[in-house]
C-alpha positions, 0 to 999 in steps of 0.5 A: 380777586383774592386767590387764596382763601384769607378767611372772614377776618379779611372780610373788612379789608375786602369792603375797603378794596371794593370801595377803592374800586367804586371810587375808581369807577366814579374816576375820583382823580387825586392830584397833588401840588407842592405842600398839599394834597387834595382829592378830586371827583367829577361832579359839582365843586363844593368850595367854588360856587361857580362849578355848581351849576356847570353840566358834565359831558359824559359818555353814555354806555351802549346798553342804555335806552334809545332816548338816551343814546340819542341825547348822547349823539347830539351832545357829541355832535355839539362837541365837534362844532367849530369854536365850541367848548364842551362847557357851553353845552350848558346852553342846551336845553335841561333835558340835554344834561347827563346828571347821572355820571356814576351809573352811566360811566363805561367801565373801560374809561377807568383807565384813561380817567382814573388819574391825572396831574398837573404840570407846567408845560412851556410856561403854561399849567396844564393837567396831564394824563398819567396814562400817556403823559400828554394833554389836551389835543395831543392826547388821541386815546380811543377809550373804545379799544376800536376805531369806531365811528367819528363821534367815538373818536373824541379824545378822552383827555380833550374831554377831560380838560373841558370838564369841572376837573381841569377848571378846578386844577386851574384854580388850584394852581392860581391859589398857590401861594408859590408860583415860581417854583422850577419845573424840576420840583413839581416832578416831586410830590411832597405830602402835607406835613403837619409841622412846619419844622419837617417842611422847612427841612423838605424845603431846604433840600428841595433848594439845595438838591432840585434836580435829585429826584431819587434822593429827595423822594427817599428824604421826603419818604422818611421825614414823613415818618419822622413827624411824630420824632421832630415834634418831641424835640427840637434837637431831632431836627437839627440831628436830621439836617445834619445827617442828610448831608453825606459825610463824603461824595466822590465822582470820578471818570472810569476810563476802559478799552473794549475788545477792539481797542477803542477807548471809553470813559464812564462816570463812578460814584461812592457816597458815604453818608455816615459812619456814626455807627461804624464803618460804612457797608453798601452796594456798587451798581453798574447800570446806565441810569446811575447818576449822583441822585441815585447813588445818594438815595441808596447810600441813605436808604443803606445807612437806615437799613444798617442802623435798623439792623443788629449790627453796628455799621454806617451806610455808603453806596455807589456805582457807575453808568457802565452798562455790563449787558453785552460785554465780554469778560475781558472788557468787565474785568477791564472796567472793574479794574479801572473802577477800582484804580481810583476808588481804592484809596477810600475803601478799607475794612475800617472805612467803607467796603462796597457789596453787590447790587445791580449789575454787580455780581461775584464775577464783578466783585472778584475782579474788583477785589483782586484789583484792590489787593494788588493796589492795597494789599490783602487787608480783607478776607475773600471767600470767593462767593457771596452770602448777600444776595442769597441772604436778601432773597431769603430774608424777604420770605422770612419777614413775610412769614413774620407779618403772616403769622401775625395774621394767624396765616401762612404762606403755603398756598398762596399766590406771589408775583415776583419782579425781577429776574436777578440773584435776589429775585431768583432766591425769593422764588427758591425759598418761596417754593420751600415754603409751599407758596406759588410763586407765578411771575418773574420779569427782566427789562423787556417784559415778564413771564406769567406762569398761572400754574405756578412755578415749581422746582423743575420749572424754577431750574429751567428759569435758572439755567436760562438766566445763567446763559443770559437767554430770553425768558421767552425760552420758558414758553417752549418747555411750557407753552401754557405760560405767557410772556408779555412785552414791555409789561409788568406782572402787577395785574396778575391775581395774587395775594403777595407781591415782592418787587425786587427790580429797580426804584419806582418800578410801581407807579399809580397805576400799577398799584391800582392794578395790585389792589385790583388783583387781590394783593394784600401785603407787599414786601419790597426786595428793592429800595423805593420800589413804589412811587409816592402816588403809588403808596397813597393807592395802596396805603387807602386800600389798606395793604400792608407794606414791608419796607426794604429797609426792614425786609431786605435787611438780611443782605446786612447779615450776609455781608458781615458773615461773608467778610467776617474771617472767624464767621467764614472759618465756623463753615456754618451748615444751611440750617445754621445759616437760614436759623440765624437769618431768621432770628436777625429778620425777627429782631429787625420785625420786632424792633420796627413794630415797638417804634411804630407802637411808641409813637402811637402808630397801630400795629395793625396800620398798613404803615406801621412797619414804614413808620416804625422802621424809619423812626427806630434807624433814625433814633439809633443814629441820633443817639450815636451822633448825640453821644459823639458830639455830632449836632 
């Protein structure tokens, strides 16, 4: 349900959402294999005559007639006969078959039946439930939500696997031309590409780096946008192939000693992707999930983000699998110093300068800079504070205002869901309040907090204190008991108009995207890099949800970082108003560049993917021109 009034202009868009909801209730199942995309709806197969006469067994609703319930009971009893398959029920009298699937399916089954995917387990092709990631008789989810009778205990996926969908999935796998793809590659969903050139580039990356799932995902999303560019000339394909290989990748060990005198060893990463536009800038992330794939993905995204901005900068990224949570100040300092002992020789204002990311804030940057200064000398101006995260959070809200302005709307009065509780998420909340919006959520790694009354400035001040003291978000409930905190959950089902994912990559999966659509979300502003899985992107696209990519929407951090590191800018001592004016101008330039690039390649401004494709195209063309001018092709 759309919470705020969008006016009659949104009627057609709401019709689209209603169609999606109806499709979900019909259990339209989407599965994608390598190089192809297919929609499967429960019902007779259109392209396989063997399926046309196959009956489909369904669960009848409780409010149906007595005769229909009796038929349903007989079907369930028959399914429990040893050695019998549900499709053998086709031998039963015609009167016992349930054909009106759409009208009779229970609504609470939707979450279980809505989505499925095909994968290989122990060398056997199987269809898995996207909810529990299990298959066949391992699946014991009770769709009724209670114990029920013995007949009600029939596994949802068990019936699912014996349905037409399972047979169609097997047929799809058997029809695949390449049956030798390793399991790891099946984790990567590749959209069907129009051109052989784009497909060959994706295949080469798959063969070269098959285990780097995050990097492969980001590359595929960009190539999908660049297809119209690649079709214009073969030189662009050669440039892209060269661009997709980083200029330098550094992996190093980071030994450090904890407060008890015990030695630990972590792994450090720094990936310098491209310097054709200028010296590299990019974040450092300290998080236990950090690996080379994520470092490459961050660096690649940062390269495109910097190329889309007005600044002449290259892109880099890196970090460590060190987890600063639960560590003392001295332990964090010792780790940062050890980290910089190895990395400093590759850094410099004319080469590569790191910035903040997850797990790295002003404290960590201070320790890193202090060690760098002692090892390399005072080559960099250090302000002692950070404009980057503030600029990133504010820039996300400014970008949302630009989108709404083109719709003749404003943020005031709109309900907004925000994920994350780091610096960027907090600055998003702060600026949303200044714009009159109604933020209602914030989240951390353990769950999310929702306040249906809205978070105001007083509540925001409390949240800021809670996070500064590293306390649980549950502390908020002591002051505002009407709010709720949900463990092991994400905020995407809360009714909203605009969503701001500001946590980790792939935080919004397929079911989350469906929840967002059903919650009334019409605009998604990416605060984190690549927050949506490919399956989630498809759901949002079909529902006409406008997505503002992080490459454009979070580009404010690029401006903040440059101003922070530039001595002359710091000497100006800009007021808050001057800083915000400069930031708004920069975000407007990025917004207009993205729309112009999409328009130049025939993508309509009203398309929900206009900003995504336009941002990727504009950034790539800037890089391609520089590489061509410098003979790097």
